[in-house]
N, C-alpha and C positions, 0 to 999 in steps of 0.2 A: 472463503477467505482468499483475498488476493492483495498483494502488497501495494502500498501507496505508490502511484506512478506506473502501475502495471497496465492501465487501460481498462479498468473495470467497466466503464460505460460502454466502451466498444465491445467488450466481451458480452455484456448484457444485451446490447442491441443485436448482436449476432444470434444469440439465443432467441430473442424476440422474433427476428426474421424467420428462423426455422419454425417457430410456433405459428406465425401468421400464414406461412405457406400451407399449413395444415388446416387453415380456416378458423383458427381460434382468435379470440379477442384478448388484447394484452394491455396492461396498465403499468407504467413506469412511475414510481413515486420518488420525487426529489426531496432531499433533506431541507432545502431552502428555496424560496421563490426565485432568488437571483440565479439559480442553476437551471431553471426551466428553459430559457432561451439557449443556453449553452448546450444542453442535452438535445434540444430540437435541432440545432445547427449540426451537431454530430450525426444525428439520425439522417438529416438531409444528405450529408456527405456520403453516407453509407447506402444511399438509395431508398431509405425508408421515408419517402416524402409524404406518403398517405397517412398522416397522423394528425390528431387534434390535440388541443391543449385545454385542460379544465381550469380555466381562470377567467374571472369576470372581466369582460371588456377586451380580452385578448383577440387579436385579429385572426388567430388560428383556431378559435373555438369551433368545434364541429363534432358533435357527439356520435355522428353516424360512422366516423372513421373507426376501423377495427383496432387501431393502436392509439392510446391516449397517454399524455404526459401530464402529471399534476404535482403540485407541491404538498407537503405535509400540512402546511398552514391552511390551504384551501380545503383539503379533505377533512381536517379537524372541524371546520365550520359546516361543510355540506354533508359530510358522511361519504362513505365509499360505495359507489354503484356495485351491485351484485351480479352484473352481467359479464364479468371478465373470467376468462379461463386460466390466465397466467398473470400473476402480479409480481413485479420486481421492485424490491424496496432498496433504494440506495442508502448508504450509511446506516445499515441495519442495526448497528450498536446504539444509535440514538433512538431511544424508544419513546413512542407517544401513545397515550391511553387508547384512543379510538382506533388507531392503526393496528395496535397489538391485539385488541379485542376482535377486530375484523379478521386478522390473520388466523386466529385460533378457531373462528367459527365459519369462515367462508368455504365455499366449495372449490375455489381456485387453487391451483398449485402456486406456492409462494417461494420466491427465491430472494434471499437477503444478500446484499453485497456489503462487504466491509474489509478494510485492511486491519482493523483492530476489533474483532468480536469479543470484547472483554466485559461487556455490560452484564450486570447481575440479572439472572432470569432468562437469558437467551435460550438456555437449554429447555425451558418450559414452553417455548414458543416454536422454535425450529427443531426438527427431528434429527438432522444430520449436519455435520460440518465437513465441507469439501475444501481442501487446500488446492486452489487452482494452480499455484506454483509458489515456490519460496523466493525470497529476495535474492538469495544466492543464485538460484537457477535463472532468474530473470537477468541478473547481472552477467552471468555467463553467456546468456543469449543475446546480450547487447541491448536489451530493452531498458534496463536500468544501468547507471554508471556507478563505478566504485565510489565509496565515501572516504575521504581523507580527513582525519580529525586532528584539530589542534586544541589542546587544553590550555585555556587562557586564564587571565585574572578572574577569579571566581567571586561570585556574590557570597559573602560570609553569612551563613544562615545559623550559626551556632547560637543556641538559646532563643531563636525566633519563635514567636507565638504560632501555635498550631490549632487546628480545629478538625476533628474527625480524622486525625492522623496526618493531615496535609497542612503545609504552611498556609497561613492566611494571606489573602491578596495584599492586604495592607502591609504585613510584615515583609513580604517579598518585594513590594514596591519601595518601602523605606530603605531596605538593604541594597536593592538594585540601584537606587539613585546614587549611591556612593561610588559606583564604578562606571558611570556613564562615560566619563572621559576615557577610561581604559578601553571601553567597547569601541569607541571611534578610533583611537590610536592603533589598536591591534587589528581592526578591520583594514585600516590603511596599510599596515605592515604586511598582512597576509592575503588580502583579497580585494585590493583597491580597483582592480580591473574587471571584477566579476559582478554581474547582476545579482542582487542579494535580497534575501528576506530576513527580517529581524523579528524575533518573538520576545515579548516582555510580559510581565504578570498583570499589568493594569493599563488602562487607556492613558492615565496620567504619566506613567513611566514611559510608554511608547511615545507620547508627545515630546517628552523631555529628550529622549534619544534622537528622535527625528530632528528636533531643534538643533542639537549639537552637531549632527551630521551636516545639516544645512549651513551652520556657522563655519564648518570646516571646508565648505565649498562643494559638497556632494549632495545633490538633490535627493531628499528623502520625503516620502509621503506616508501619512498615517492612514491605515486601512483597518478600521475597527467597527464595533457594533453601532456606534453613533455616526458613522459615515453615511450620508444620504445616498439613496439609490442613484441619483443623477451623477453625483460626485464619484461614486464607485465606478460607474460606467466610463467616465472620462479617464480616471486614473488607470483602470485596467486596460483600456484601449491603448493608452500611451505605453504602459509597462510591457505590453505584449510585443511591441516593436523590438526587433533585434538591435536597433540603434536608439533605444529609448533614452529620453533625457532624464528619466527617473532612474536613479542608480539603486535605490533601496526602498522597499516597502516595509513598514513597521506595523506589527499587529499583535493582538493577544490570541484570538482564536479564529477570526474571520477568514484567515488564509490557510488554516490548518485542515480544511476539508474542501474537496471539490475544486481546488485551485489548480489551474493547468497552464503554466508558462514554462515550457520545457528548457528554455535557455538560462534559467536560474542556475548559477554555479556556486552559490555560497548561502549557507544558512547560519545565522547567529542565534544561538540559544541562550537567552538571558532570562529564562523563566524557570527558576529552581522548583523541582518537584520531589516529593518523598515517596509517593505511591503510584501516581498515574503513568505507568509505562505506556499506555495507549496514547496519551497526549504527547509524550515524548516522541513516539514513533511517527505520529501524524505530522509533527513539526519537522523532524529530520527528513522525512520522505518528500518534502516539498521540492527538494533540489535533485532528486535521484533520477528523474526521467531523462532519457537520452534525447539528444537534439541533433539531427542530421544537418540542419541549416547552419549551425555554428561549429560542428565538429567537436562538440563537448565530449571530454574524456573522463571527467571526474566531478565530484561536488565536494567542496570544502565545508566542514562543519566546525565553526568556532564555538567551543563550549565554554561559556562564561558562567554556567549554572551549576556545573558539577554533575549534571544528569548522566552524562555518558559513563562516568565512573560508577555512579550508584546503580545504574541499570545494565552494566556491561555484560554480566553473565546471562541474564534473562534475554537481553537483546540479541546476543550471539546465538542463543538457542533458537529463537524465533527466526533470525536471519537465515539459518541453515535448514531448519526443520519445520517451521510453521507451528501450528497448534494441533494437538491430538484430539481435543474435545472442547466443547463450548465452555464448560465450567473451568477449564484450565486457564483461560484468559481472565476469567473473573477473579480467580485466586491471585494471579500475577498483579492485577490492578488493586488488590487490597493490601498486599504486603508492604510494610513500611521499610524503606531502605535508609539505614543510618550512615552518616558520614564516618568513615574510619580514619584513624590517625596514620595507619601504615600506608606505604606507597602502593598504588595499584599494581597488579601483576602485569608483567611485560611478556610479549610473545618471544619465546626462545629462538625463533627463526629470524624474524625481521625487526624485533625490538619494539614493535607497536604496543602502545599502552592506551587505555586499559584492555586487558585480554581476558575473556571468559574461557569456556571449555574449548572454544575454537576461535582463531583470530579472524576478525571480519576484514582485515587488511590483506592478508596473504593466504588465508584459508588453512593455515597450519593447525592441526588438531593436537590439543594437549592430551597426551595419552595417560591413562591412569597407571599406577604401579603395576608391573608385570604380574600375571597370574602364576600361581604355583602349578597350575595344570598345564602339561605339555601337549601341544596340538601338532600332529604331523600332517603335512599337506598331502592331499590326495591328487588324483590326476585331473580333476575338474579345476578350471580356472575361473574365479569369480569375475563377473562383469562389473566394473566399478566406473563411477562417473562423479567427478568432484569429491572423491573421498567417500561416496555412498555406494553401497552394494545394490546393484540393480537385479542381479540374478546369479544363480549358482554357476551357470555357464551360458554360452551363446545359445544353445538349444533351448534352455529354460527361458531365456529372454524372448526368443522367437515365438515360443508357445504363448507367452503372455501377450505379445503384440498381436498375434493372430486372434486370440480370444477377444482382445479389445476391438479390432476392426470388424469382427463378425457381429458384435453387439452394438456397433455405432456406425452410422452412415449407410451409404448405398451398398447392399450386399454384393452387387455385381462388380464393385471395385475393391472389395475387401482384401483380396489377395494382393493386388497391386499396392494398396495402401500399407499393408503389412510389410511388403518388401522395402518400401521407401522409409517407413518408420524405423525398421530394424537397421537400415543403412545409416540413417541420421543419428541413431542412438549409440552406434558402435564406431562412429568416426570413419565410415566408409566401407566397413565390412558388409558383404552381401550373404544372404542365406544360401547354403549349398543347394544344388538342384535336387538332391535326394530328399530334401525336406519339403515334401509335397504339402501345399497349404491345406488341401482337403483331408489329408491324413494326420495332420498335427492336432493333438487333443487340446481341448480347452483346459486351462489351468488358472488358478486364482491369480489375480493381478496384484502385485505388491504395491504398497503406498509409494515407494520411490519411483517405480515404473509409471504409475498413474500420474504422479506429479511431473515427471519428465515429459510424458506425452502431452499433458496440459500446457506445459511451458512451450513446447514446440508448436502447439496449435495457436497459442496466444501470439507467438512471434510471427506465425504465418498470417494470422488475421490482421495484425498491425502492418505488415508489409503490404498486404493486399489493399488495405484502406488508405 
């Protein structure tokens, strides 16, 4: 699990590179055909030019290459070759019958990538969940930008028709049509200078919103399931320009996965949801990637759906902690959130609303009532980072770092890497000379330490690329 905007493709290609060096064959499976060329281009930039593409008529088709890129759609028709040692599945939460059957039966090692591994049954297919890094850690590292939220005129879903616990598309469309004018007005008020993505419940609703933005003098394009491949290519090529003439892209789900335009600085959520936290996170994450070219410092979320209030507590928990197990996400995506009459809780420190157990705006933790058990402080000082305990003391942290470097990477540089990892994780502190690397015992690595190491690695990989 790695957050939206964290660079999962780059991380996966780095893993593939390490695998290829060992003489293995690798397959990268894209969720959609239109992501094949995008993934291939990123591979080229990282120096992985010796790859083929499994797609009829593609100029890069070459089965002799040890690294292949393919779409789910192609593999559904052809089947999956069984000569690969490592298979990487992008958007692993989107499950397809033949792909899942192959994963369960193949000899290859399979790695699934997802920002939202909430789908039912993932725990029956994958054996472990690894949190590469949390959204909070990547924000602290500068890979993601902070999200500033404005609660706007909301779609009134009171009494709207539901199916399977979720509002029907037709109900969300009908109610959403009533506030199209408000969406345009409040975007002009809060985000008129920002490149923007707008999400609506149906194609018809998206077309209506795009029409109103265009009438107001701001160029908007619809990017939905019925947008042709050629038209998509033209729209994306223009929108990717920092000085793009297109101010807004309006979509239902086509932009919610695999879309990478880092200078997007505003997301308008006009798609009300009762259950699907994963969909909400995918939408909101489209604007969180940092952008050096524009000096982007934040992303504004204009919430017209009420989703941020409905999902505040669960989103806050995932923002800071990720997931503990695969079935945890499944439960979060099944729970129905009901609109409450009371005002949403505010952060006592910065006043931000809504606020769960921890404020995503300033990081302030809402502490539970004090315990009746009195705890006296000892001589050891906990090593904390962003409110999270990394270790009991500096020595404990150094033992974990040494354990990690011994088990990962070149053993000849393990001592040096442990030194720099410890320094980076403690804000400049260096291990005393008396802590000889060869004499430091191995010790279990805590989840917070593992997550922090991964966040530092991701930041390094992105800087290098």
